[in-house]
Backbone bond lengths (Angstrom), bond angles and torsions (degrees), N, CA, C in turn:
res aa  C-N    CA-C-N  psi(-1)  N-CA   C-N-CA  omega(-1)  CA-C   N-CA-C  phi
1 M - - - 1.438 - - 1.526 108.94 -
2 Q 1.297 117.22 128.48 1.452 121.72 177.68 1.514 109.77 -109.74
3 L 1.321 115.10 139.11 1.450 121.36 176.74 1.519 108.86 -106.11
4 S 1.312 116.12 153.81 1.457 118.59 175.48 1.527 108.97 -66.22
5 K 1.315 116.57 153.16 1.465 120.92 -175.83 1.533 112.64 -58.26
6 P 1.335 120.20 -45.10 1.472 118.53 179.45 1.532 112.86 -61.03
7 L 1.325 116.67 -39.20 1.454 119.71 178.52 1.524 110.89 -68.56
8 Y 1.333 116.95 -43.65 1.458 121.45 179.41 1.532 111.35 -61.05
9 E 1.322 116.68 -42.86 1.463 120.67 -178.58 1.522 111.93 -69.50
10 S 1.324 118.26 -27.32 1.460 120.66 -177.75 1.529 113.34 -90.30
11 L 1.329 118.72 -5.50 1.462 120.10 -177.00 1.531 114.28 -57.21
12 P 1.337 120.64 -46.02 1.468 117.73 179.05 1.525 112.69 -58.90
13 W 1.324 117.12 -38.18 1.457 119.92 179.66 1.528 110.88 -69.56
14 L 1.329 116.61 -35.80 1.467 119.55 176.62 1.524 110.99 -66.14
15 Y 1.338 117.51 -38.68 1.466 120.65 176.48 1.522 110.99 -62.35
16 V 1.330 116.73 -45.08 1.468 120.24 -179.70 1.527 110.34 -65.53
17 L 1.318 117.29 -43.30 1.459 120.76 179.05 1.533 111.44 -63.57
18 G 1.339 116.11 -44.72 1.470 119.48 177.34 1.516 112.22 -63.43
19 G 1.332 116.83 -39.57 1.461 120.53 177.49 1.513 111.92 -64.40
20 A 1.336 116.84 -41.77 1.469 119.97 178.01 1.528 110.62 -64.45
21 L 1.314 115.84 -37.75 1.462 120.26 177.54 1.531 110.63 -63.85
22 L 1.324 116.77 -43.97 1.466 120.02 177.79 1.525 111.90 -63.83
23 I 1.314 117.12 -38.41 1.466 120.21 177.69 1.528 110.04 -64.87
24 G 1.336 116.64 -41.55 1.462 120.15 177.52 1.514 112.52 -63.05
25 V 1.322 116.86 -42.26 1.468 120.80 178.82 1.525 110.15 -65.60
26 S 1.329 117.08 -40.04 1.460 119.26 -179.99 1.525 111.24 -66.08
27 H 1.327 116.76 -30.38 1.465 120.38 177.22 1.526 111.39 -70.16
28 Q 1.335 116.75 -34.18 1.458 120.85 -179.20 1.527 112.56 -76.12
29 L 1.330 116.66 -28.91 1.466 119.94 179.51 1.528 109.50 -76.81
30 H 1.292 115.07 146.78 1.452 118.35 179.70 1.525 111.73 -114.94
31 S 1.332 117.23 7.82 1.460 119.39 175.21 1.521 107.94 -86.34
32 G 1.298 117.64 140.75 1.447 122.45 -171.92 1.516 115.32 -67.09
33 A 1.316 117.78 -57.29 1.462 121.23 -171.41 1.526 112.14 -68.66
34 L 1.311 117.33 -46.37 1.461 120.67 -178.37 1.531 110.64 -66.91
35 S 1.309 116.75 -38.88 1.455 120.70 179.43 1.527 111.19 -63.68
36 V 1.323 116.81 -43.01 1.465 120.78 179.36 1.523 110.62 -67.02
37 L 1.326 117.00 -39.80 1.461 120.93 178.85 1.531 110.97 -63.56
38 L 1.319 117.71 -44.96 1.457 121.33 178.51 1.529 111.28 -66.20
39 L 1.325 117.19 -38.31 1.456 120.69 177.86 1.526 110.74 -62.89
40 A 1.333 116.45 -44.95 1.470 120.14 179.64 1.529 110.99 -63.32
41 A 1.331 116.82 -43.49 1.468 119.92 178.96 1.530 110.64 -64.35
42 G 1.326 117.14 -39.46 1.457 120.65 179.12 1.519 112.66 -65.78
43 V 1.319 116.77 -42.86 1.467 120.51 178.83 1.526 110.11 -64.46
44 L 1.328 117.13 -42.83 1.468 120.19 177.75 1.533 111.59 -62.36
45 A 1.327 117.50 -39.24 1.463 120.59 179.37 1.526 111.12 -66.83
46 V 1.328 117.60 -41.36 1.466 120.71 178.80 1.525 110.19 -64.88
47 I 1.326 116.99 -45.53 1.468 120.54 179.42 1.524 110.69 -64.78
48 G 1.331 116.98 -41.59 1.463 120.76 178.79 1.522 112.30 -63.47
49 G 1.321 117.52 -43.19 1.461 120.85 177.97 1.518 112.06 -63.38
50 A 1.338 115.91 -42.35 1.463 119.58 178.12 1.529 111.27 -65.67
51 A 1.325 117.08 -39.87 1.466 120.77 180.00 1.526 111.13 -65.10
52 I 1.315 117.47 -42.60 1.467 120.67 178.56 1.521 110.35 -63.90
53 W 1.327 117.18 -43.74 1.464 120.39 179.83 1.528 110.78 -61.88
54 L 1.339 117.51 -44.15 1.466 120.79 179.94 1.524 111.89 -66.50
55 R 1.323 117.54 -40.52 1.471 119.96 179.01 1.525 111.27 -64.29
56 R 1.314 117.65 -42.22 1.464 120.44 178.13 1.520 110.82 -63.95
57 R 1.335 117.10 -42.41 1.462 120.87 -179.98 1.522 110.80 -62.74
58 D 1.332 117.23 -44.66 1.462 120.47 179.56 1.521 111.81 -66.03
59 F 1.324 117.19 -40.66 1.459 120.32 178.95 1.519 110.91 -62.45
60 R 1.326 116.47 -44.50 1.465 119.86 -179.10 1.526 111.62 -65.84
61 A 1.322 117.07 -38.29 1.464 120.16 178.41 1.521 110.77 -67.30
62 T 1.321 116.79 -41.90 1.468 120.87 179.31 1.518 110.35 -65.48
63 R 1.316 117.21 -43.19 1.458 120.85 179.60 1.527 111.10 -63.98
64 A 1.329 117.01 -41.37 1.462 120.47 179.08 1.528 110.45 -65.26
65 E 1.324 117.43 -40.28 1.463 121.19 178.38 1.523 110.78 -66.65
66 Y 1.314 116.46 -40.21 1.460 121.62 179.92 1.524 110.54 -61.08
67 W 1.322 117.24 -48.08 1.460 120.33 -177.30 1.521 112.15 -77.55
68 A 1.324 117.87 -21.38 1.466 120.15 175.85 1.524 110.66 -68.92
69 N 1.324 116.94 -25.45 1.462 121.95 178.38 1.517 111.73 -92.30
70 N 1.325 119.09 21.04 1.462 125.26 178.42 1.516 113.07 61.36
71 G 1.307 116.77 39.64 1.454 120.49 174.02 1.509 113.36 82.45
72 P 1.316 116.26 -164.01 1.456 120.80 -174.09 1.519 112.26 -74.20
73 S 1.318 115.27 154.57 1.457 120.38 173.29 1.520 108.34 -105.41
74 S 1.321 116.39 169.32 1.454 119.85 -178.36 1.524 110.33 -76.57
75 V 1.309 116.49 173.05 1.463 122.24 -179.06 1.524 111.02 -63.37
76 D 1.330 117.92 -35.30 1.459 121.96 -177.44 1.523 112.83 -77.34
77 G 1.299 117.99 -4.49 1.444 120.80 -178.37 1.507 113.61 92.60
78 E 1.323 117.57 -4.77 1.452 121.61 177.50 1.520 108.75 -86.27
79 P 1.315 117.18 143.53 1.462 117.70 174.53 1.522 110.08 -64.64
80 P 1.319 117.63 149.14 1.464 119.49 179.91 1.524 110.74 -58.65
81 G 1.315 115.39 138.87 1.450 120.97 176.95 1.513 113.53 98.16
82 D 1.342 119.12 -4.35 1.457 121.17 -179.78 1.518 113.16 -82.90
83 S 1.317 117.65 -17.25 1.462 119.82 -179.72 1.514 109.48 -116.14
84 A 1.323 115.78 162.42 1.468 119.99 -179.31 1.517 110.98 -65.73
85 A 1.342 117.07 -40.18 1.456 120.24 179.29 1.530 110.14 -66.11
86 G 1.322 116.38 -35.61 1.458 120.43 179.01 1.513 111.72 -65.81
87 D 1.358 117.10 -36.58 1.462 120.28 178.97 1.521 111.12 -62.60
88 G 1.326 116.45 -43.86 1.463 120.29 179.22 1.515 111.70 -65.08
89 A 1.312 115.96 -40.43 1.462 119.95 179.27 1.523 110.37 -66.73
90 D 1.339 116.34 -38.64 1.461 119.38 178.28 1.519 111.52 -65.05
91 R 1.334 116.53 -41.51 1.461 119.56 178.83 1.518 111.21 -65.22
92 A 1.330 116.89 -38.87 1.467 120.30 178.77 1.523 110.55 -65.81
93 A 1.323 116.72 -41.15 1.459 119.96 178.91 1.522 110.84 -66.00
94 D 1.338 117.26 -39.55 1.460 120.57 177.41 1.528 111.26 -63.65
95 A 1.327 116.39 -38.88 1.462 120.09 179.75 1.525 111.00 -65.15
96 L 1.321 116.76 -35.02 1.462 119.56 178.61 1.526 111.35 -72.73
97 R 1.329 117.04 -34.10 1.452 120.56 -178.74 1.511 112.82 -71.38
98 R 1.307 117.57 -39.45 1.467 120.30 -178.94 1.522 110.00 -125.98
99 P 1.303 116.70 103.05 1.467 119.55 -178.92 1.529 110.67 -67.21
100 E 1.331 114.17 153.56 1.464 119.70 -179.89 1.516 110.12 -71.19
101 E 1.320 114.92 146.84 1.455 120.39 178.38 1.526 109.33 -84.75
102 P 1.331 117.96 143.49 1.471 120.28 -178.95 1.507 112.99 -72.68
């Protein structure tokens, strides 16, 4: 199932808002079991929304940092293409990515 981008981006905020609403309703109720159940659901929704927002933020920052450094580096710490063996491996990988035209 795919969601539209505006809806997908707003989900953490909707979780936090819904959780806050549940916490508010549980505070207004004076029955024990239902109030505790709503409070627990509200706290879980707030924590879940915050966790999703933080994970997305960290992923985007890591991805931006990764691509700002021109992609991955080799195991030896040298950028790809600095060694003779790396050049051959790069050419082989390029050949696999784009097949030759007949």
